[in-house]
N, C-alpha and C positions, 0 to 999 in steps of 0.2 A: 599531587596529593593522593594518598592511598584511600581506597574506598573503605567504608565502615560496615562490618557485619554486626547486627544488633546483639548477637550472642557471643561472638569471639573477639570482637574489636576490629582494629585496622586489618584490611586485607592487602597483602603485598601486591604491588603492580606486576603485570606480566613482564614488562621491560624496564630496565634501567638504562637510560641513554647517558653515556659518559663522554662528554666533550672536553678535550684537552687542547691547550694551545700555548704558544709562547710568541709574544710580539707579533700578533696577527690582527692588529686593530682594524685593518682594512677588510678583513674577512669574517671576523667572529660574529658580527651581527647577522650575516647570512646563515651561518650555522645555527645560531640560537633560534632565529625566526623559523627556520625550516623544521627544527625539532618541535617547537611549541605549536606549529601549525598542523601537526599530525592529529587526525580526527577521532578515530574510533577506539583504538587500542588503549589499554590502561598502562600508563608509563609515568616515570619520574625522570627529571633531568638534573644531572650532576655535572657541574662545570668546574674544571680545575685549571686555574691560571698558574702556569709554571714560572712565576716570578717575572712577569712581563715588565718592561721598562718603557713601553711606547704609549702609555696613557690608555691602555685597553680597559682599565678599571672604570673609566667614565662611562663606557658603553655597558659594561656588566651591571653597573648600579641601576640601570633602567629596568633590569629584569629581576631584581632582588626578591620580589614576592612570588616569582614563578619557577625559580630554580634553586637548587642547593649549591652554593658557591664556596669554593675552597681556593684560598690564595696560598701558594707555597712561598716561603720566605726566601729561598734560594733556588736558582734554576737547577733542576734535578734531571731533566731529560724526559722525553716522551714516555718511556716505559714506566718510570717512577710515577709520573703524573697519572697515567692510566691506572696503575695499581692503586694509587691513592683514591681515585674515583671509585674503583671497583670495591675497595674496602668499605665504602659507605653505602653501597648499593643494597637494595632490599628486593629487587625484582628477580623473577625466575630466570630471565635471560639478560645478558649484558650486551648492549648495542654500542659499539665504539664509533666515535665520529671525530676526526681530526678537525681542528678549528678552521682550516681553509677549505673544507668540503661542506656539502649540504645534503639533506635528505630530499628526495622527490616526494611530492605530497602524499603518495600512497604507500610509502615504504613500510610503515608499521602495520598497515592493513595487510600487506603481502606477508610480512613475517608472522602476523597473528594467524592468518589462514594456514600457513605451513605448520605452525605449532599445533593448531587444532587437528590437522590431518595426519601429522607425522611424528609429533613429539621428538624432534631431533635433538642431538647434542650440539650440533653446529649447523648454522645456515651460512652459505657462501653467497653474498650478494653480487649483483652485476653493476658495474660503474659506467656512467656516461661522462666522458671527458669533455671539458670546456675550457675556454680562455676568457678572461675579462669578466664582464658582468654575468650574473646568473641568467641562464636562458629562461624565457617566459614559459612556464608550465603551470597548468591549472587543474584543479580537481576534476573538472569536466573532461579532461583528457585521460582520466584514470583508466587503466586496463580492465578488462572483464575476465581475464584468465591469467594463470601463471603457468609457465613451462618450467619443469624442474627435473632433475635427475636425483634419484634416491640411491645413495651408496650406504653400504653397511658401516663404513667409517671413512675418514678422510684419506687414508692410504689407498683406498680403492679408486680414487678420483682418476678418470681417464679423459677428461676434457680440460682445455686451457682455463685458467682462473687468474684474474688480475689481483694478486695478493695485495691487500692494503688493510690497515686497521679498520678503516671505514667500511670495509666490505665484510667484516666478521661479526656474526651474532653467535654468542656462545652461552650455553646453559651455565649458570653461575656455579653449579656443582662441579661440572667438568673443568671449568676455568680454575677453580680453587684446587681441584685435584692435581693439577700440574704446576701449581704455585704461580699462576698468572704470568705476566710479562716479566722477563728477566732483564734487570737493569744493566747487566754486563753485555747484552746483545743489542747492537745498533750499528748500522742499519741491518736490514733483512730480519728484523725482529718479528715481523708479521709471518714470514716464512717459518721462522723458528717456532713460534707459538703454534702454528697450524700443524707442524710436524710433531711437536710434543703432545698435541691433542689427537694425533693420528689414529690411535686405536681406541679413542674414547667412546665411539659409538656412532649411531646413525647421523649421516651428514647429507644435507640437502643442498644441492647447487642450483641456484636460480639461473636459468638461461634467458628468461624474459618474464617480466619487464625489468629494466634497470631500476634500482632503488636508491642509488647514490649519484650525486653530481660531484665529480672529482675534478678539482681545479688544477689546471696546468699553469705554473708560474715559475719564475727564475729560481726561487728558493726550494723547489721540490727536491727531496733527497735524491731522487733518481738521476738528477743532473750531475751529481757528484760521483762520477764513475769510479774514481780511485777508492772512495769510501765504500761503495757498493761491492767492489771486488773484495775488499777486506771482509765485508759481511758475508759474502759467499764462501770465502775461505773458512770463516767461522762455522758455517753450516757443515762444510766438509769435515772439519775437525770434530764437531759434536757427533757426527755420524760415526767417525772412526773410533771415538771414545765410547760409543754405545749408549749415548744419552737419549736417543729416540726410541720409541716403543716398538715392540713386535719381534725383537730378537732376530736370530739368523733366518728364521722362517719367512720373515717379511722384508728382508734386506733389499731384495730386488725392487719391491714397490717403493720403499723409501728412497733408494738411490735413483730410481727413475724420476721421481718428483724433484729431487735435488739436481739431477743431471740436466733437466730442462732449464733450471735457473742458471746453472754453470754455463750452458751453451749460450743462453741469452746474453749474459754479461761478457762472455768471451767475444761475442760478435760486437757488442757495444764498445768494448775496449779496442778491437781492431779497427772499427769504423772511426774511432776518435784518434787513430794514429798511435795508440798505446800497444804497439806490437809485442814488446817484451812482456808486458803484463798479460796480454792475451795468451801468449805461448806458455807462460808460467801457470796460468789458470788451467789451460788444457793439460799440462803435465800433472797437475794435482788432481784434476777432476775427470780425467778420461774414463775411469771405471764407472762413474756416475753417468757420464754422457753415453757410454756403451749401454748401460742399463736403460736409459731413456730411449735409445734407439730400438732396443729389444722390445720394450713395452709398446712403442709405437707400431712396430711390426706386428705384434700380437693383436693390437687393437685393429689394425688394418685387416688382418686375416679373420678375426673372430667377431669384429664389430664392437661398438661401444655399448655401455650400459644404456638401455633404452630410456628415453625421456617420457614424461607423462604430463597431463594437464590438470590443473586444479581450477575450479571456477571461483571467482571472487564474489 
């Protein structure tokens, strides 16, 4: 619920949590409970069911008074579902959460502190991977400080980042400025959105604490190496077509970020015995890999952007 200003009426929340899922009956309760358990920040919760057929609705009905719920009539895919949720959001920042993931109890407190201190366009969260049941984490385990890196924009990022929709917090204005998630891009849609937001402005990367519990299971998209290689090819094509911001002046930065992704999936393909796929990816992506190596050398010689500490 939005707060009420006696003079101007409803006050928009700071955060709009957008939870999207398809056939994740076994996981969605964890995601919803983790969102509703956030303590101090002002937020709304929008849930988009992408036409599930596994009885998930029975679980969602238990939360009808606490969330804004949207049922899509046909399965449209993760990007369309996220865009649908974003179109209903009223918050200053959009916080995406996939239905098989969950927030750590202090996630929104961490994001709120960063917003107060930095007013960023993008916050890059840190994920804690797990399998099976949610690990036991309690508010009394909450961190007392946050370690962050402050970049002028995403393209300046010089540290590893585990791209995932669940790790992205985006100012609604910036998100709308790049037309949100593209339904034509999947997988690697999280990489694509981050690159399209690349020159949007101040980007804060959280080094600690983790804010997201990221569930590893058989249906994770990253287990489909063939599909992910296709997604990487799409990133390379979008770069060649000039669809990412910054022009020629910032091409090295863009290609360095893409090159790290290319190299990772080239290795994954080779380890999985997909040698032809790995070689083809190398042939298409070697300029980006070269840019990534050049960027790494520059970081080694000159050092990374320094981190700083914010007190919670």
